N, C-alpha and C positions, 0 to 999 in steps of 0.2 A: 465978910462977903468972899472974902478969897477961899475961905474952907468950901463956901458954897459951891464959888467954881472950880474947885479941884472936884469936886463930888460929881460934876456933871460931865468932866471929862475923862475920868478914872473909870474902868472896868474891873468888876470884880474877878479875880482869879477862875472862879468855877464857871463865869460865863463863858471867859475866854475858850477855857477847854472845851465846853458843849459846843461852841461857834466852830471850833476845829474839828470836832468829831462830824459835825453835819456837812462842812466841806469835804470830809474825807470817804465818806459814804459814796456819793456820786462817783467818785474816783475810783473806789472798788469795784462798783457795778458796772463802770464802763472797763475797764481793765478786765473783769469777768466776763463781760459781753464779746471783747475781742478776743479772748482767749476760746470762746465757745464757738465764735463765728469762724476763728482758723481752724478747729478742729473739725468743724462740720465739712467744710469748704475740703479739707484733705478730705477726708472720708466720701465725700459725694465723689470728688474727681477720682479716686482708687475703684471706687463702686461702679461709677461708669465706663473707667477704661476697662475694668475687668470682665465688664457685660459686652462690651465691643468687643475685645478681643474672645470672649468665649463663641459670641455669634460668628464673630469669622471664620474660627476653628470649625466651629459645626456646618457652616455651611461648605467650607472645603471637604471636611469629611464627606458629606452627603454627596459633593461632586466624583472625589475618589470612586465612593461605594458606587454610583452610577457607572461608572467609566467601569470600574471592577466586576460589575455586573452583566454590561453589555459585553465586555471582553469574554464571559464565562458562556455567555448565551450565544453569542458568535461560535465559539469553538466548539461548543456543546452541537448546534446545528451542523456544522462541519463532521465531525464524528459521526452524527445520525445520516446525515446523508453519504460519508464513506460506509457505515454499515450496511444501509439502503441499498448501495451498490454491490456491494461483499453478498448481500442476501440476494441480490441476480444474480451472481454469478454461480451460486450454488445451483442453478437450475441447470441441468444437464440435458443439453440439447442431444439429437439425435445424431451419433457418430462422433461424441465427444470422447470416445475412448481413445482417439486417433493422437498419439503422442506429437506427432511432426504435423506441423501445422504447414497451411499454403504459404510459400515462399511469396517476400515479395515482388510483385510484379510490374513491369515498367508496359504500360501502355502502347509505348511508341516501337517495342520489340524487344527481343532476345537481350537478357543483360550484358553488358560488356566485360567481356575476359581479357585480362592482358597475360593468361598464362602462356608457355609453350603448347603448341600446336602438336600433335602426336599422331600420326599416320598407321591408321589402323588397318586398313583397306584402300584398295584403290579408290574406292567412291564412301570413303568413312573416314573421317578425321574427328579428332577429341580435344578439348580444351579441358582443364581439369578447374573445376569452381572451388571445392571443397575437397579435401583428402578423404579418402575410406579407409578402412582396416578389416583385415582378415583376407580371408581367399577367394578369389574369383570364381562366380559359377561355372559347373560344368556343362555339357551338353546334357540336355531333357530336365535341367532344374528348374523348375517354377520360380518366375521372377514377382515381387509383388514391386507395385509401383503406380506412381500419379503421374501426368504427367501436361503439360503446356505445348499446344499446337499450335504453329503459326505458318502458315502458307507465302510462300513467296513466288513468284514469274520469274523464268527465267534460270540462268545459271547461278542466281545468288541466292542466300539463305532464306529458306521457305518455312520451316514446319519447326513448333519449338515444343514439344511433349516434355514432360516432368514425369520422374519415375519416383513413386513415395510408398512406403512400408504400410499403407490403410488397407479399407479392404482390398483384396484381392484383384486391382485396376488399373487402368491408365485414364489420368483425366488430363483434359487439355483443354487450351482455348485455340480458336483460328482465326486468324487476320488474314486479307488480301493485301500482297505489300502494295502492290499502287495506291490501293485509296486508305491501308490502317484499317480497313473494316474488319471488326471481329463478328464471325458468323457461326461460331462455334463455342462453347463453355461449359465444360461438363462437370466443374469445381461444384456448383448448386445441386446434382443431382446425387454427389457422394456416391457414385459408380463407376471406380476405376477398374483397369482393365487387368487379369492375370495375362502372363505372356510365359510360354512354356519353350525354352529356348530349344530349337529343332524343331518344333511344332508350330511354329508361328505363322501367320499369313504372308503373303508373297510381299504385300505392301509394308510390312514389317521386317524385311529381311534385315536393312540397314540399321534398324532400332535394336534388333537381338543381335548384330555384329557388335555394336558400341558397347551394349550390355556387357559381353562376354569378355572384354577386358576392364570391367569395371569391379570394384569392391564395396563390400556391405557398407553404406553410411557414404557413399563417394556421390558427389554432385558434379555435374559435368556438363558439357555442350557437346552435341554431338552432331557432326555437318556431312549429312546424307545425301549421295548425288539422286537424282531421278530415277537411275537405273534400276537403285534397291529400294527404291520407294514406289509413288504410283506409276512410275513408268511413261512411256511416252505417251500414252493415251491420257494419262489421267484419270480423274474420278468425276462423272458427271451427275451423278446422285448424290445422297449424303455420306460425308464428306464432299462437297464439290470442290476438287484440284485440279488447277488447270495442268494439260499435257507439259510434261518435261520441267516438271515444277521439284525445284532442290528443295531438301528438307533441315529445318534444327530441331533439335531435340535439347531440351532443357531437361536434364535426366538426373533423378536423385533415386538409387538403388537403396532401399532401408532392407533388405532381406532378402533371401531366397532359400527353395526348399530342395534339398537334393534327392536324388533318386533312391535311397537307400530304406525307404519305407517299403519296399516293394510292389507298393500299388497305388493308384492316385486315389487321393481323399475321396471324390465322387464315389471311387468303388468299394470305400471301406463301411463297415458296419458301425452302427453308433459307438460301442464297445471299442473298436479298434480304433477311430480316431479320437476318441478321448484318451487310449491308451498312448496315441502318437504324440497327442498333445501336452501329456505329462510327460513326457521322455524330454519334449524339448523345454520345458517349464525347467527341468533338472538341468539341463544346459546352461540356460540363463542362471541358474543358480549358482553353478561352477564359475561362469563368468563373472557375476557378482561378488563373490567369494575374492576372486583375483582383483576387483577395484575395476574390473571393464565394464564400467556403467553404462555406457551407450549401447556395446554391445549385449549386455545382458537386458536392456531393455527392448532392443530389437528382437530376442527371443520369445521376451513374454508379451510382445505386441502381436508378433505372429501369432503366436497362441489364443491371446484373448480378443482380438479384435481382428484380423485378417483372415489366415488361412486355415484354422481348426475350429475355435469355439466362436465365429463372428455373429452378430446380429440376427442372420438370415438363418444361422444353423440352428442357433439358440431359440428362436422362434417357432421352431418344429417339435422341439422338447416337450414333456411332462411329465409328472412324475418323477419316480426315482432316475431317470436318465437325466431329467433337469439338474435332480441335485448331482447327480456323478459328474456332470460337465462343470456346475459351479463350484463344487469342489477344486476343480483345477483353474476356473476362468479367474474367481476371486483374487486366490492369492498370486496372480499374474500382476493383475491390479494394483494390488496393495504390493506388490514387489517392485513395481515402476513407480509406484507414489514415492517409496524409500528410495528409488536411484534419483527422483528428480527433486525429494527434498535435499540430497546431498549434491545436485547440481543446481542448487538455489531456485530451482523452478517452481514455486511454491503454487502458484495458480493453476497448474498443470497437475502438479500433484493432490491439490484438491477436487480437480474435476477426478481423477483416477480414484481418489476414496469415494465421492459422492457416485460412482457408478456401482461400486460395492452396496453401500449403505441404500440403495435403491432396493436390493435384493435382500438385505439383512440389515437392517435399521439400527440394530443393536452390537453390531462386528464389533468389537474393542479395537482392534488393530486399522480399523478404518476410521473410529472415531480419535484415537490416541494421533495418528498420522496427519489427520485434517488439523485436528487442535494444535499439531505441532508447526505443520504450514502455514496456518492463521496466526501466530503467535508472533512466526519471522515476520509476517506483513502487518506486524501490529494492531491485528485484530484479537485484541486484548481478551473482549469480552465472550465474542464467539468461540475463542480457545478455549478459556475456562468452561464455557456451557460443555464443550465436547469430552474437555478432561473430566468434568465432575460426571457426565453419563458416563464415560467409560469406567471410572472409579466404582460405579453404581455396580456395574457387573463384573469387576476385576477389583475389590476393595485390596488385595493385598498386592499389587502391583507396584512396584517401588519407583519404576520411571514413571508411571501416571503422579504419584505423589512428589516426585522430584519436579516433574513439570509443574503441577500446582504450586509449588513452593517458591518456583522462578518467579512465575505469575504474582504472586502475593510481595515478593521483593521488589518486582517489578511495581506494584502499585505504589510500595512504599517509598521509591526512587521519584516516583512522580508527584506524590503528595509531599515531600521533602524539597523538590523543588519550587513548586505552587507555594510550599510555605514561605520559602525565602524571597519568593518573588512577591509575594504581599506580605511579607514582614512589616510589622509596625503600623498595618492598616487596621487591623482589630485587638492588634495585643497591646502590650504596655506602652505608655507614650512616652517618647524622649525626655531628657531633661530639658526644663523650659528654659528658654533663653532668658538672661536678663532683661528686664524691661527697662526702656531709656526713662531719664526722669523728667517729670514735666516742670520746667522753666518756668512758667508762668507763676506754678503753686509755690516753687521756691522764692522768686522774687517779691509775691504779695506775702509771705511768711515773715520774707526779711522786713518788707517795710514797717510790717506790724510790729516785729519786735523791736524795731527802732523808735518808732511810735511811743510804744510803751516804755522804753526803757528813758526818752528824754520826758517822758510824764511823769515818770517815777522821781528821777532828778529835780523836777521842777517842785514837787510835793514835796520832796524833804528839804529842799532849801526855803519853802515857804514854812515849813516844821521847824 
């Protein structure tokens, strides 16, 4: 009986081992599941985090590229507008050969001058605005000037002419002092007055007296009494000047012709006039060699634009006579351009070269000097075009090669600056910063590891 009872409650050793194995299988499965889940969660979070970072970086890059392209387009439009403006400047208008531009004009009257008043004559006083140089014109010298004329009633200031070395003439604007109404302005007509000292009209006597005390390049105010102007009766035709009207001239004496030529230019033959112009050009070359640039330009301008080979005279020449005149006139314009470049008056230098290129579009010196002036103004593409065209006709010219090399160095420097400006935008990315740890994943991993450790210890105790 007892044996049978014991046999009922005792378990065979093999059966116990099988039971233990059966119990271990779910434990191993659960442990494996936990490990797989942990690994999958870690990988999933890392993948999602990387995708989000890549997406953010991509949109940031797109945004930076759009800003860069917008800035580049804006710069290009600005440069195109600037080049268009430069292209308009290349158009040489009639009278563009004049170097001395119209001085600033105050519509309310003559300029205010603080210099000392010099008494030249009982009825003529002078105030210097800008000092001149060289000698003063002698009697029978031909003076070239432009003027602004202002008329005033009574004993006060009346007329304001301005002498300039343009085409042989005097330009003026005229106002009445009581109303400041301007009734005359010859600037638009481009027809100045040629004044011969000692042979001037009666109403120009005061002006001639003042000019005889001025030097070339000098600009001054001349206060002339009515006795040396339009007199007691005035002038009731054109221009309309009131009786006993004193006059104020704003005068700039650019140059004058001495009487050494032996005869007036109007009495010269074409050959004599060209020969006389060539002698004056040589005088300008001598002044240029002495670094007297302003004086040299006055000589060149007298030849090319005013006294000898002006537009009116050139219009009458054909064939060999025109070629002879251009052989003197064009070098004067080119020499003026050289002077203007050294004086950093680049726009005027470009205009002088343009005058030559109208007659000779392949003139190497004109192309070269216009290229230099354009390069100084930052018009790099236009300057390169001029230099390349000049090199086509003078391939061995070292000066042209030097200027092209300087432009290439300039382009390289600009490229390097742009490269530094946009550095890192399209090139190698900087080293990535260490990413912050995801604490949620770490806590989840920690809890799972604790759970697994406890489960493992319990299983060992059961075994």
